[in-house]
ZAPA-563763 format. One record per residue: x, y, z of N, C-alpha, C, O, CB in turn. Coordinates in pm, whole numbers, plus 50000, padded with zeros to 5 digits. Glycine has a CB too. Layout:
REM ZAPA-563763
- n.east; n.north; n.up; ca.east; ca.north; ca.up; c.east; c.north; c.up; o.east; o.north; o.up; cb.east; cb.north; cb.up
- X; Y; Z; X; Y; Z; X; Y; Z; X; Y; Z; X; Y; Z
...
This chain:
REM ZAPA-563763
- n.east; n.north; n.up; ca.east; ca.north; ca.up; c.east; c.north; c.up; o.east; o.north; o.up; cb.east; cb.north; cb.up
- 79010; 72565; 34284; 79076; 72693; 34267; 79045; 72784; 34385; 78929; 72819; 34409; 79034; 72759; 34136
- 79144; 72819; 34454; 79124; 72911; 34564; 79189; 73044; 34529; 79303; 73050; 34483; 79182; 72855; 34697
- 79115; 73147; 34550; 79171; 73280; 34522; 79228; 73338; 34650; 79162; 73342; 34754; 79063; 73376; 34461
- 79349; 73381; 34640; 79414; 73439; 34757; 79358; 73578; 34783; 79343; 73658; 34690; 79569; 73444; 34738
- 79328; 73605; 34906; 79278; 73738; 34942; 79390; 73839; 34925; 79505; 73810; 34957; 79223; 73740; 35089
- 79357; 73958; 34875; 79462; 74059; 34859; 79520; 74098; 34994; 79450; 74097; 35096; 79408; 74183; 34786
- 79646; 74132; 34993; 79712; 74173; 35117; 79646; 74299; 35172; 79613; 74390; 35096; 79864; 74197; 35093
- 79627; 74305; 35303; 79565; 74424; 35360; 79655; 74547; 35343; 79778; 74537; 35351; 79535; 74402; 35509
- 79593; 74659; 35320; 79666; 74785; 35304; 79641; 74869; 35428; 79526; 74892; 35466; 79623; 74861; 35173
- 79748; 74914; 35490; 79737; 74995; 35611; 79757; 75141; 35573; 79866; 75180; 35532; 79840; 74951; 35718
- 79653; 75222; 35588; 79660; 75363; 35556; 79688; 75440; 35684; 79595; 75479; 35756; 79529; 75413; 35488
- 79813; 75463; 35712; 79850; 75534; 35834; 79983; 75604; 35812; 80062; 75568; 35724; 79859; 75438; 35955
- 80005; 75704; 35893; 80130; 75778; 35892; 80207; 75742; 36017; 80148; 75699; 36116; 80106; 75931; 35884
- 80337; 75759; 36013; 80410; 75746; 36138; 80442; 75886; 36190; 80426; 75985; 36118; 80539; 75662; 36120
- 80486; 75894; 36313; 80501; 76024; 36379; 80604; 76113; 36312; 80587; 76235; 36312; 80539; 76004; 36524
- 80708; 76058; 36256; 80808; 76143; 36189; 80751; 76202; 36060; 80784; 76314; 36024; 80935; 76064; 36158
- 80664; 76126; 35991; 80601; 76178; 35870; 80505; 76292; 35903; 80496; 76389; 35829; 80526; 76066; 35796
- 80434; 76280; 36016; 80339; 76384; 36054; 80410; 76516; 36080; 80361; 76621; 36041; 80261; 76342; 36179
- 80526; 76510; 36143; 80599; 76633; 36170; 80640; 76699; 36040; 80629; 76821; 36026; 80722; 76606; 36258
- 80687; 76622; 35945; 80728; 76677; 35815; 80609; 76728; 35736; 80615; 76835; 35676; 80804; 76573; 35734
- 80500; 76650; 35735; 80380; 76692; 35662; 80321; 76818; 35725; 80279; 76910; 35654; 80276; 76578; 35662
- 80320; 76822; 35858; 80265; 76940; 35927; 80343; 77066; 35894; 80284; 77170; 35862; 80265; 76918; 36076
- 80475; 77058; 35901; 80557; 77176; 35870; 80545; 77213; 35722; 80538; 77331; 35688; 80704; 77149; 35906
- 80543; 77113; 35636; 80528; 77140; 35493; 80395; 77205; 35462; 80387; 77298; 35381; 80542; 77012; 35412
- 80288; 77156; 35526; 80155; 77214; 35504; 80149; 77358; 35552; 80088; 77443; 35487; 80048; 77130; 35577
- 80212; 77387; 35665; 80214; 77525; 35716; 80284; 77616; 35617; 80235; 77725; 35588; 80284; 77531; 35853
- 80398; 77574; 35566; 80473; 77657; 35470; 80392; 77679; 35343; 80384; 77791; 35293; 80608; 77590; 35435
- 80331; 77572; 35291; 80252; 77584; 35168; 80132; 77675; 35189; 80102; 77758; 35103; 80205; 77445; 35120
- 80065; 77661; 35301; 79947; 77744; 35329; 79986; 77891; 35337; 79919; 77976; 35280; 79879; 77700; 35459
- 80093; 77921; 35408; 80138; 78060; 35422; 80181; 78115; 35286; 80145; 78227; 35251; 80254; 78070; 35523
- 80256; 78037; 35209; 80300; 78085; 35077; 80182; 78107; 34983; 80179; 78206; 34910; 80397; 77985; 35016
- 80085; 78016; 34985; 79966; 78036; 34902; 79888; 78159; 34947; 79837; 78235; 34864; 79876; 77912; 34907
- 79877; 78178; 35077; 79809; 78296; 35127; 79877; 78425; 35084; 79811; 78520; 35042; 79800; 78291; 35278
- 80009; 78428; 35094; 80084; 78546; 35051; 80073; 78567; 34900; 80061; 78681; 34854; 80232; 78533; 35092
- 80078; 78459; 34823; 80065; 78470; 34679; 79927; 78521; 34640; 79915; 78610; 34555; 80091; 78335; 34612
- 79824; 78466; 34702; 79688; 78513; 34671; 79669; 78657; 34715; 79603; 78735; 34646; 79584; 78422; 34738
- 79725; 78693; 34829; 79713; 78831; 34876; 79783; 78926; 34779; 79737; 79038; 34757; 79772; 78846; 35018
- 79891; 78883; 34723; 79965; 78967; 34626; 79887; 78983; 34497; 79888; 79090; 34436; 80103; 78907; 34596
- 79819; 78877; 34456; 79744; 78881; 34331; 79611; 78956; 34344; 79562; 79013; 34247; 79719; 78741; 34283
- 79556; 78955; 34460; 79426; 79019; 34481; 79448; 79168; 34506; 79538; 79207; 34581; 79349; 78953; 34601
- 79366; 79250; 34444; 79390; 79394; 34452; 79316; 79462; 34566; 79362; 79566; 34615; 79352; 79458; 34323
- 79206; 79409; 34609; 79130; 79477; 34714; 79188; 79445; 34852; 79218; 79330; 34882; 78982; 79436; 34708
- 79202; 79545; 34932; 79263; 79531; 35064; 79182; 79439; 35155; 79240; 79358; 35228; 79278; 79668; 35130
- 79051; 79449; 35152; 78967; 79366; 35239; 78986; 79218; 35203; 78996; 79133; 35292; 78818; 79406; 35226
- 78992; 79189; 35076; 79011; 79052; 35033; 79150; 79001; 35073; 79165; 78885; 35110; 78992; 79040; 34881
- 79249; 79086; 35066; 79383; 79048; 35110; 79384; 79009; 35257; 79443; 78908; 35295; 79482; 79162; 35086
- 79319; 79089; 35338; 79314; 79062; 35481; 79242; 78930; 35507; 79287; 78849; 35589; 79244; 79177; 35557
- 79130; 78908; 35439; 79054; 78784; 35458; 79138; 78663; 35419; 79140; 78563; 35490; 78923; 78787; 35376
- 79207; 78672; 35306; 79291; 78562; 35261; 79402; 78535; 35362; 79429; 78419; 35395; 79352; 78592; 35122
- 79465; 78638; 35412; 79572; 78619; 35510; 79520; 78561; 35641; 79587; 78477; 35702; 79643; 78752; 35537
- 79403; 78605; 35685; 79345; 78551; 35809; 79313; 78403; 35791; 79340; 78323; 35880; 79217; 78630; 35848
- 79254; 78367; 35678; 79223; 78226; 35653; 79351; 78143; 35650; 79355; 78034; 35706; 79146; 78210; 35520
- 79455; 78194; 35584; 79582; 78122; 35577; 79642; 78103; 35716; 79694; 77996; 35747; 79681; 78196; 35486
- 79635; 78206; 35798; 79690; 78198; 35934; 79610; 78100; 36019; 79667; 78022; 36095; 79692; 78337; 36001
- 79477; 78103; 36007; 79393; 78011; 36083; 79423; 77866; 36043; 79435; 77779; 36129; 79243; 78043; 36061
- 79435; 77841; 35912; 79468; 77705; 35867; 79605; 77662; 35918; 79623; 77547; 35958; 79465; 77698; 35713
- 79701; 77752; 35917; 79835; 77719; 35966; 79830; 77686; 36116; 79898; 77593; 36160; 79933; 77836; 35940
- 79752; 77760; 36193; 79739; 77734; 36337; 79674; 77598; 36361; 79717; 77524; 36449; 79657; 77846; 36405
- 79570; 77566; 36284; 79503; 77437; 36300; 79599; 77322; 36271; 79603; 77224; 36345; 79379; 77428; 36208
- 79676; 77334; 36162; 79773; 77229; 36128; 79879; 77218; 36238; 79919; 77107; 36274; 79839; 77258; 35991
- 79924; 77331; 36290; 80025; 77329; 36395; 79971; 77263; 36522; 80043; 77188; 36588; 80072; 77472; 36426
- 79844; 77290; 36556; 79784; 77228; 36674; 79773; 77077; 36657; 79801; 77001; 36750; 79646; 77289; 36702
- 79731; 77033; 36538; 79722; 76889; 36513; 79860; 76824; 36524; 79874; 76715; 36581; 79662; 76862; 36373
- 79959; 76891; 36471; 80096; 76841; 36478; 80141; 76831; 36624; 80205; 76734; 36664; 80193; 76932; 36397
- 80106; 76932; 36703; 80140; 76931; 36846; 80071; 76819; 36921; 80130; 76759; 37011; 80104; 77063; 36908
- 79946; 76791; 36885; 79874; 76682; 36951; 79940; 76548; 36923; 79950; 76463; 37011; 79727; 76679; 36905
- 79984; 76530; 36800; 80053; 76404; 36765; 80183; 76395; 36843; 80216; 76289; 36897; 80080; 76395; 36613
- 80258; 76505; 36850; 80384; 76504; 36923; 80360; 76474; 37071; 80437; 76399; 37132; 80456; 76639; 36908
- 80254; 76530; 37129; 80221; 76502; 37269; 80182; 76356; 37288; 80221; 76293; 37386; 80109; 76593; 37317
- 80102; 76302; 37194; 80059; 76163; 37204; 80178; 76068; 37191; 80183; 75965; 37258; 79954; 76131; 37098
- 80272; 76102; 37104; 80390; 76018; 37086; 80476; 76022; 37212; 80537; 75922; 37249; 80472; 76062; 36963
- 80481; 76137; 37278; 80561; 76150; 37399; 80497; 76077; 37517; 80568; 76032; 37608; 80580; 76297; 37434
- 80364; 76063; 37516; 80293; 75997; 37625; 80282; 75847; 37593; 80216; 75809; 37496; 80151; 76060; 37646
- 80345; 75764; 37672; 80351; 75620; 37644; 80212; 75558; 37634; 80194; 75463; 37557; 80430; 75550; 37752
- 80115; 75609; 37708; 79981; 75551; 37707; 79902; 75584; 37582; 79803; 75516; 37552; 79906; 75598; 37825
- 79943; 75688; 37508; 79867; 75731; 37391; 79940; 75705; 37259; 79888; 75741; 37153; 79835; 75878; 37402
- 80056; 75646; 37262; 80136; 75627; 37140; 80062; 75550; 37033; 80084; 75573; 36914; 80265; 75557; 37173
- 79978; 75459; 37072; 79909; 75374; 36975; 79780; 75438; 36923; 79718; 75384; 36832; 79878; 75239; 37036
- 79740; 75550; 36979; 79610; 75608; 36945; 79619; 75747; 36883; 79518; 75816; 36876; 79526; 75615; 37068
- 79735; 75790; 36838; 79751; 75924; 36783; 79687; 75933; 36645; 79698; 75841; 36564; 79900; 75962; 36775
- 79619; 76046; 36619; 79561; 76071; 36487; 79600; 76210; 36440; 79621; 76300; 36521; 79407; 76056; 36490
- 79608; 76228; 36309; 79639; 76355; 36246; 79529; 76383; 36147; 79526; 76322; 36040; 79781; 76355; 36178
- 79437; 76473; 36180; 79318; 76502; 36100; 79240; 76374; 36070; 79194; 76353; 35958; 79357; 76572; 35970
- 79227; 76288; 36172; 79150; 76166; 36158; 79225; 76048; 36100; 79169; 75938; 36094; 79033; 76193; 36075
- 79349; 76066; 36057; 79429; 75957; 36002; 79515; 75900; 36114; 79586; 75974; 36183; 79518; 76006; 35882
- 79508; 75768; 36132; 79586; 75703; 36237; 79735; 75721; 36211; 79781; 75703; 36099; 79550; 75553; 36247
- 79809; 75758; 36315; 79953; 75778; 36306; 80023; 75668; 36383; 80002; 75651; 36503; 79994; 75918; 36360
- 80107; 75594; 36312; 80183; 75488; 36378; 80311; 75545; 36437; 80369; 75638; 36381; 80214; 75374; 36278
- 80355; 75490; 36549; 80484; 75532; 36604; 80597; 75497; 36507; 80592; 75392; 36443; 80509; 75466; 36743
- 80698; 75584; 36497; 80808; 75556; 36405; 80911; 75462; 36465; 80995; 75408; 36393; 80874; 75685; 36365
- 80908; 75441; 36595; 80998; 75347; 36662; 80945; 75205; 36641; 80833; 75176; 36681; 81010; 75381; 36814
- 81023; 75116; 36580; 80975; 74980; 36551; 80935; 74900; 36675; 80841; 74820; 36668; 81082; 74905; 36477
- 81003; 74920; 36787; 80966; 74845; 36907; 80833; 74891; 36963; 80753; 74810; 37010; 81075; 74859; 37014
- 80808; 75020; 36958; 80679; 75072; 37005; 80569; 75028; 36909; 80460; 74991; 36954; 80682; 75227; 37017
- 80595; 75031; 36779; 80496; 74988; 36680; 80460; 74841; 36703; 80343; 74804; 36698; 80549; 75008; 36537
- 80561; 74758; 36730; 80536; 74615; 36754; 80453; 74597; 36882; 80364; 74512; 36886; 80670; 74537; 36765
- 80483; 74675; 36985; 80406; 74667; 37109; 80261; 74708; 37086; 80170; 74649; 37144; 80470; 74755; 37218
- 80240; 74809; 37003; 80104; 74853; 36972; 80029; 74744; 36895; 79912; 74719; 36921; 80106; 74984; 36890
- 80098; 74680; 36801; 80035; 74571; 36724; 79999; 74455; 36815; 79893; 74395; 36801; 80129; 74524; 36612
- 80088; 74423; 36909; 80061; 74312; 37001; 79946; 74347; 37095; 79870; 74259; 37135; 80186; 74277; 37081
- 79934; 74473; 37130; 79824; 74515; 37218; 79693; 74525; 37141; 79587; 74543; 37201; 79857; 74649; 37284
- 79700; 74514; 37009; 79579; 74521; 36928; 79529; 74662; 36907; 79413; 74682; 36871; 79471; 74441; 36991
- 79616; 74761; 36929; 79572; 74900; 36917; 79600; 74958; 36780; 79554; 75069; 36750; 79639; 74984; 37021
- 79672; 74888; 36695; 79696; 74934; 36558; 79605; 74856; 36468; 79606; 74733; 36469; 79845; 74917; 36516
- 79526; 74925; 36391; 79429; 74862; 36303; 79501; 74808; 36180; 79553; 74887; 36101; 79317; 74961; 36263
- 79505; 74681; 36161; 79574; 74621; 36048; 79480; 74575; 35939; 79509; 74475; 35873; 79656; 74507; 36094
- 79371; 74643; 35917; 79274; 74601; 35815; 79331; 74616; 35678; 79263; 74585; 35580; 79145; 74680; 35825
């Protein structure tokens, strides 16, 4: 009796998903910040909540920009990450080239 090893699961995003996730995260963060600011009555707390929401939105936007830059740069297409998660190119030919080069982790 031989037990077949389970198929490997690849936990990665592709570049088109990162753009959508990044924009969605920015919208959600800003909306949550505005909602919390509306619910909170003290002015100082409102300002702090809005500043935190804006900082988080900027960080997400920068990460999204880094992925977009890496996807645009042919030498970095196989090594793009979004908050530490490997991002696969959405173009099938580039993805295949990355797999052949051994730069996509298929664990």
